[in-house]
C-alpha positions as CSV (number, residue, x, y, z in Angstrom):
1,M,185.0,-98.5,-11.3
2,Q,188.0,-96.2,-10.6
3,D,189.7,-96.6,-14.2
4,R,186.7,-96.1,-16.2
5,G,188.3,-93.0,-17.8
6,W,191.5,-95.0,-18.8
7,W,189.6,-98.0,-20.2
8,M,187.6,-95.7,-22.5
9,T,190.9,-94.0,-23.4
10,A,192.1,-97.0,-24.7
11,A,189.1,-98.1,-26.3
12,G,189.0,-94.8,-28.0
13,S,192.9,-95.0,-29.0
14,G,192.0,-98.5,-30.5
15,A,189.5,-97.0,-32.4
16,L,191.4,-94.2,-33.8
17,T,194.3,-96.9,-34.5
18,V,192.0,-99.1,-36.9
19,M,190.4,-95.8,-38.5
20,A,193.9,-94.2,-39.1
21,G,195.5,-97.7,-40.3
22,A,192.8,-97.7,-42.9
23,F,192.9,-94.0,-44.0
24,G,196.4,-94.3,-44.3
25,A,195.9,-97.6,-46.5
26,H,193.0,-96.6,-48.5
27,A,193.2,-92.7,-49.0
28,L,196.6,-91.8,-48.5
29,G,198.5,-94.8,-50.3
30,D,198.8,-92.8,-53.4
31,A,198.5,-89.2,-52.0
32,L,201.5,-89.1,-50.2
33,A,205.2,-89.2,-50.7
34,P,206.7,-92.7,-49.5
35,R,208.5,-90.9,-46.6
36,L,205.4,-89.2,-45.5
37,L,203.1,-92.5,-45.8
38,A,206.3,-94.4,-44.0
39,A,205.9,-92.0,-41.0
40,F,202.1,-91.9,-40.7
41,E,202.3,-95.9,-40.7
42,T,204.9,-95.5,-38.0
43,G,202.4,-93.4,-36.0
44,V,199.8,-95.9,-36.5
45,R,202.2,-98.7,-35.6
46,Y,203.3,-97.0,-32.3
47,Q,199.7,-96.3,-31.2
48,A,198.6,-99.9,-31.7
49,W,201.4,-101.3,-29.7
50,H,200.8,-98.7,-26.9
51,T,196.9,-99.0,-26.9
52,L,197.7,-102.8,-26.2
53,A,200.2,-102.1,-23.6
54,I,197.6,-99.6,-21.7
55,L,195.1,-102.3,-21.8
56,G,197.6,-104.9,-20.3
57,V,198.4,-102.4,-17.3
58,L,194.8,-101.9,-17.0
59,A,194.4,-105.5,-16.5
60,W,197.2,-105.6,-14.1
61,R,195.8,-103.0,-12.1
62,S,192.6,-104.1,-11.8
63,S,194.0,-107.2,-10.0
64,L,196.9,-105.7,-8.3
65,P,196.7,-102.2,-8.1
66,R,200.3,-100.5,-7.5
67,A,201.1,-96.6,-7.5
68,G,203.7,-96.7,-10.4
69,Q,201.0,-98.0,-12.7
70,L,199.1,-94.7,-13.2
71,A,202.5,-92.9,-14.1
72,V,203.0,-95.5,-17.0
73,L,199.6,-95.2,-18.0
74,R,200.0,-91.4,-18.0
75,L,203.5,-91.4,-19.7
76,W,202.3,-93.7,-22.5
77,A,199.1,-91.7,-23.3
78,L,201.1,-88.7,-23.3
79,G,203.8,-90.3,-25.7
80,T,201.4,-91.5,-28.0
81,L,199.7,-88.4,-28.4
82,L,203.0,-86.5,-28.9
83,F,204.7,-89.5,-31.0
84,S,201.8,-90.6,-33.1
85,G,200.0,-87.3,-33.2
86,S,203.0,-85.5,-34.2
87,L,203.8,-88.0,-37.1
88,Y,200.0,-87.9,-38.3
89,A,200.4,-84.4,-38.4
90,L,203.7,-84.3,-40.2
91,A,202.2,-86.6,-42.6
92,L,199.1,-84.8,-43.4
93,S,200.6,-81.4,-43.5
94,G,204.1,-81.9,-44.8
95,I,205.3,-79.3,-42.0
96,S,208.6,-80.8,-41.1
97,L,209.0,-78.8,-37.8
98,L,206.4,-81.0,-36.5
99,G,208.8,-83.7,-36.3
100,M,210.5,-81.8,-33.7
101,I,207.8,-83.1,-31.1
102,T,208.1,-86.5,-32.0
103,P,211.2,-87.2,-30.0
104,L,209.6,-86.0,-26.8
105,G,206.5,-88.5,-27.4
106,G,209.1,-91.2,-27.8
107,L,211.1,-90.2,-24.6
108,C,207.8,-90.2,-22.7
109,L,207.1,-93.5,-24.3
110,I,210.8,-94.7,-23.3
111,V,210.3,-93.5,-19.5
112,G,206.9,-95.1,-19.3
113,W,208.4,-98.6,-20.2
114,L,211.2,-97.6,-17.6
115,A,208.3,-97.0,-14.7
116,L,206.5,-100.4,-15.9
117,V,210.0,-102.1,-14.9
118,Y,210.3,-99.9,-11.8
119,S,206.4,-100.7,-10.9
120,A,206.5,-104.1,-11.6
121,W,210.0,-104.7,-9.7
122,R,208.3,-103.1,-6.7
123,A,205.3,-105.5,-6.9
């Protein structure tokens, strides 16, 4: 199975999304300022959506492989790591400089969606 690593990455991201969501709801609700809790929740939400999107591209790739699909997967994985990861770190540490990483992750996510448009168009 050529995409085993990607399937495992998506499954791990899905598990992490549930754990982060539960942690945010049960452990952080009263511990963080509302602004920081909102940042954490945004990270969880974007990770969840992009985990599902990765699964969709993997399903598409299993039936109709296209060269651009791998670029989409890479961009979304990096984007999720940078975007959600920086928001998690910001919320848990309170270090506002971490917020400078978030837009780079967002840019990767956007470019990943545009790469998906291109890949679908070429298909």
